[in-house]
PyMOL commands that place a pseudoatom at each C-alpha (Angstrom):
pseudoatom trace, name=CA, resn=MET, resi=1, chain=A, elem=C, hetatm=0, pos=[22.871, -84.621, 13.164]
pseudoatom trace, name=CA, resn=ALA, resi=2, chain=A, elem=C, hetatm=0, pos=[22.435, -80.905, 13.891]
pseudoatom trace, name=CA, resn=LEU, resi=3, chain=A, elem=C, hetatm=0, pos=[19.296, -80.785, 11.745]
pseudoatom trace, name=CA, resn=LEU, resi=4, chain=A, elem=C, hetatm=0, pos=[17.780, -83.699, 13.670]
pseudoatom trace, name=CA, resn=SER, resi=5, chain=A, elem=C, hetatm=0, pos=[18.597, -82.028, 17.013]
pseudoatom trace, name=CA, resn=ALA, resi=6, chain=A, elem=C, hetatm=0, pos=[17.051, -78.745, 15.865]
pseudoatom trace, name=CA, resn=SER, resi=7, chain=A, elem=C, hetatm=0, pos=[13.852, -80.445, 14.703]
pseudoatom trace, name=CA, resn=LEU, resi=8, chain=A, elem=C, hetatm=0, pos=[13.538, -82.319, 18.022]
pseudoatom trace, name=CA, resn=CYS, resi=9, chain=A, elem=C, hetatm=0, pos=[13.892, -79.046, 19.956]
pseudoatom trace, name=CA, resn=ILE, resi=10, chain=A, elem=C, hetatm=0, pos=[11.236, -77.386, 17.814]
pseudoatom trace, name=CA, resn=ALA, resi=11, chain=A, elem=C, hetatm=0, pos=[8.880, -80.348, 18.327]
pseudoatom trace, name=CA, resn=ALA, resi=12, chain=A, elem=C, hetatm=0, pos=[9.428, -80.230, 22.103]
pseudoatom trace, name=CA, resn=ASP, resi=13, chain=A, elem=C, hetatm=0, pos=[8.673, -76.485, 22.165]
pseudoatom trace, name=CA, resn=ASP, resi=14, chain=A, elem=C, hetatm=0, pos=[5.544, -77.059, 20.084]
pseudoatom trace, name=CA, resn=ASN, resi=15, chain=A, elem=C, hetatm=0, pos=[4.335, -79.800, 22.449]
pseudoatom trace, name=CA, resn=GLU, resi=16, chain=A, elem=C, hetatm=0, pos=[4.889, -77.573, 25.483]
pseudoatom trace, name=CA, resn=GLY, resi=17, chain=A, elem=C, hetatm=0, pos=[2.927, -74.805, 23.752]
pseudoatom trace, name=CA, resn=LYS, resi=18, chain=A, elem=C, hetatm=0, pos=[0.037, -77.207, 23.170]
pseudoatom trace, name=CA, resn=ARG, resi=19, chain=A, elem=C, hetatm=0, pos=[0.152, -78.308, 26.814]
pseudoatom trace, name=CA, resn=GLU, resi=20, chain=A, elem=C, hetatm=0, pos=[0.070, -74.694, 27.996]
pseudoatom trace, name=CA, resn=LYS, resi=21, chain=A, elem=C, hetatm=0, pos=[-2.900, -73.960, 25.726]
pseudoatom trace, name=CA, resn=THR, resi=22, chain=A, elem=C, hetatm=0, pos=[-4.702, -77.018, 27.143]
pseudoatom trace, name=CA, resn=ARG, resi=23, chain=A, elem=C, hetatm=0, pos=[-3.951, -75.905, 30.723]
pseudoatom trace, name=CA, resn=LYS, resi=24, chain=A, elem=C, hetatm=0, pos=[-5.402, -72.461, 29.975]
pseudoatom trace, name=CA, resn=MET, resi=25, chain=A, elem=C, hetatm=0, pos=[-8.526, -74.022, 28.416]
pseudoatom trace, name=CA, resn=SER, resi=26, chain=A, elem=C, hetatm=0, pos=[-8.897, -76.249, 31.486]
pseudoatom trace, name=CA, resn=ALA, resi=27, chain=A, elem=C, hetatm=0, pos=[-8.684, -73.333, 33.924]
pseudoatom trace, name=CA, resn=GLU, resi=28, chain=A, elem=C, hetatm=0, pos=[-11.241, -71.333, 31.932]
pseudoatom trace, name=CA, resn=ALA, resi=29, chain=A, elem=C, hetatm=0, pos=[-13.624, -74.293, 31.710]
pseudoatom trace, name=CA, resn=LEU, resi=30, chain=A, elem=C, hetatm=0, pos=[-13.426, -74.892, 35.460]
pseudoatom trace, name=CA, resn=GLN, resi=31, chain=A, elem=C, hetatm=0, pos=[-14.092, -71.212, 36.198]
pseudoatom trace, name=CA, resn=ASP, resi=32, chain=A, elem=C, hetatm=0, pos=[-17.133, -71.306, 33.892]
pseudoatom trace, name=CA, resn=LEU, resi=33, chain=A, elem=C, hetatm=0, pos=[-18.366, -74.476, 35.613]
pseudoatom trace, name=CA, resn=TYR, resi=34, chain=A, elem=C, hetatm=0, pos=[-17.948, -72.943, 39.077]
pseudoatom trace, name=CA, resn=LYS, resi=35, chain=A, elem=C, hetatm=0, pos=[-19.984, -69.902, 37.998]
pseudoatom trace, name=CA, resn=LEU, resi=36, chain=A, elem=C, hetatm=0, pos=[-22.794, -72.061, 36.577]
pseudoatom trace, name=CA, resn=GLU, resi=37, chain=A, elem=C, hetatm=0, pos=[-22.767, -74.664, 39.349]
pseudoatom trace, name=CA, resn=PRO, resi=38, chain=A, elem=C, hetatm=0, pos=[-21.039, -73.370, 42.514]
pseudoatom trace, name=CA, resn=THR, resi=39, chain=A, elem=C, hetatm=0, pos=[-21.391, -76.697, 44.367]
pseudoatom trace, name=CA, resn=SER, resi=40, chain=A, elem=C, hetatm=0, pos=[-19.218, -78.381, 41.745]
pseudoatom trace, name=CA, resn=GLN, resi=41, chain=A, elem=C, hetatm=0, pos=[-16.079, -76.780, 43.186]
pseudoatom trace, name=CA, resn=ALA, resi=42, chain=A, elem=C, hetatm=0, pos=[-16.438, -78.619, 46.504]
pseudoatom trace, name=CA, resn=ALA, resi=43, chain=A, elem=C, hetatm=0, pos=[-17.205, -81.890, 44.718]
pseudoatom trace, name=CA, resn=ILE, resi=44, chain=A, elem=C, hetatm=0, pos=[-14.099, -81.578, 42.532]
pseudoatom trace, name=CA, resn=GLN, resi=45, chain=A, elem=C, hetatm=0, pos=[-11.900, -80.746, 45.530]
pseudoatom trace, name=CA, resn=LYS, resi=46, chain=A, elem=C, hetatm=0, pos=[-13.124, -83.869, 47.376]
pseudoatom trace, name=CA, resn=ALA, resi=47, chain=A, elem=C, hetatm=0, pos=[-12.589, -86.154, 44.362]
pseudoatom trace, name=CA, resn=ALA, resi=48, chain=A, elem=C, hetatm=0, pos=[-9.415, -88.180, 43.723]
pseudoatom trace, name=CA, resn=GLY, resi=49, chain=A, elem=C, hetatm=0, pos=[-8.841, -86.017, 40.668]
pseudoatom trace, name=CA, resn=TYR, resi=50, chain=A, elem=C, hetatm=0, pos=[-10.523, -84.419, 37.708]
pseudoatom trace, name=CA, resn=ALA, resi=51, chain=A, elem=C, hetatm=0, pos=[-10.245, -84.183, 33.944]
pseudoatom trace, name=CA, resn=VAL, resi=52, chain=A, elem=C, hetatm=0, pos=[-11.269, -81.444, 31.532]
pseudoatom trace, name=CA, resn=PHE, resi=53, chain=A, elem=C, hetatm=0, pos=[-11.643, -82.078, 27.806]
pseudoatom trace, name=CA, resn=ASP, resi=54, chain=A, elem=C, hetatm=0, pos=[-12.147, -79.858, 24.786]
pseudoatom trace, name=CA, resn=ASN, resi=55, chain=A, elem=C, hetatm=0, pos=[-13.852, -81.508, 21.822]
pseudoatom trace, name=CA, resn=MET, resi=56, chain=A, elem=C, hetatm=0, pos=[-13.886, -79.875, 18.422]
pseudoatom trace, name=CA, resn=GLY, resi=57, chain=A, elem=C, hetatm=0, pos=[-16.099, -81.527, 15.807]
pseudoatom trace, name=CA, resn=VAL, resi=58, chain=A, elem=C, hetatm=0, pos=[-17.301, -80.813, 12.315]
pseudoatom trace, name=CA, resn=ASN, resi=59, chain=A, elem=C, hetatm=0, pos=[-20.337, -82.367, 10.656]
pseudoatom trace, name=CA, resn=VAL, resi=60, chain=A, elem=C, hetatm=0, pos=[-20.902, -81.894, 6.926]
pseudoatom trace, name=CA, resn=LEU, resi=61, chain=A, elem=C, hetatm=0, pos=[-23.600, -84.098, 5.403]
pseudoatom trace, name=CA, resn=LEU, resi=62, chain=A, elem=C, hetatm=0, pos=[-22.281, -87.650, 5.921]
pseudoatom trace, name=CA, resn=LEU, resi=63, chain=A, elem=C, hetatm=0, pos=[-18.753, -86.610, 6.878]
pseudoatom trace, name=CA, resn=SER, resi=64, chain=A, elem=C, hetatm=0, pos=[-18.031, -86.159, 10.559]
pseudoatom trace, name=CA, resn=THR, resi=65, chain=A, elem=C, hetatm=0, pos=[-14.682, -85.403, 12.159]
pseudoatom trace, name=CA, resn=ALA, resi=66, chain=A, elem=C, hetatm=0, pos=[-13.658, -84.848, 15.742]
pseudoatom trace, name=CA, resn=ARG, resi=67, chain=A, elem=C, hetatm=0, pos=[-10.529, -83.974, 17.635]
pseudoatom trace, name=CA, resn=GLY, resi=68, chain=A, elem=C, hetatm=0, pos=[-9.785, -82.566, 21.002]
pseudoatom trace, name=CA, resn=SER, resi=69, chain=A, elem=C, hetatm=0, pos=[-7.441, -82.320, 23.912]
pseudoatom trace, name=CA, resn=GLY, resi=70, chain=A, elem=C, hetatm=0, pos=[-7.696, -82.722, 27.621]
pseudoatom trace, name=CA, resn=LEU, resi=71, chain=A, elem=C, hetatm=0, pos=[-6.052, -82.514, 30.975]
pseudoatom trace, name=CA, resn=ALA, resi=72, chain=A, elem=C, hetatm=0, pos=[-6.246, -84.835, 33.973]
pseudoatom trace, name=CA, resn=VAL, resi=73, chain=A, elem=C, hetatm=0, pos=[-5.051, -83.764, 37.423]
pseudoatom trace, name=CA, resn=SER, resi=74, chain=A, elem=C, hetatm=0, pos=[-4.581, -85.784, 40.596]
pseudoatom trace, name=CA, resn=ASN, resi=75, chain=A, elem=C, hetatm=0, pos=[-5.926, -83.890, 43.613]
pseudoatom trace, name=CA, resn=LYS, resi=76, chain=A, elem=C, hetatm=0, pos=[-3.549, -85.809, 45.885]
pseudoatom trace, name=CA, resn=THR, resi=77, chain=A, elem=C, hetatm=0, pos=[-0.354, -84.705, 44.107]
pseudoatom trace, name=CA, resn=LYS, resi=78, chain=A, elem=C, hetatm=0, pos=[-1.763, -81.641, 42.278]
pseudoatom trace, name=CA, resn=GLN, resi=79, chain=A, elem=C, hetatm=0, pos=[0.096, -82.867, 39.185]
pseudoatom trace, name=CA, resn=GLU, resi=80, chain=A, elem=C, hetatm=0, pos=[-0.818, -84.126, 35.762]
pseudoatom trace, name=CA, resn=PRO, resi=81, chain=A, elem=C, hetatm=0, pos=[-0.080, -87.850, 35.394]
pseudoatom trace, name=CA, resn=SER, resi=82, chain=A, elem=C, hetatm=0, pos=[2.621, -88.585, 32.833]
for i in range(1, 82): cmd.bond("trace and resi %d" % i, "trace and resi %d" % (i + 1))
show_as sticks, trace
zoom trace
């Protein structure tokens, strides 16, 4: 029982670490976007919400893989939907 509890705590910590990494990536991507296209900041603020995604892909001959993460935020509540 103790081993199961410990592994669940470790998994929860790992998930929170991934979420924090995704939040940091999202903030950096938005800052880059605002620098490249300043009018985008006003458009995002007026929208119902926004989402930022990171896509990592590898292509080797006929083999192609992709994975990524993302973050969606409601502008009304300023929170990430569950």
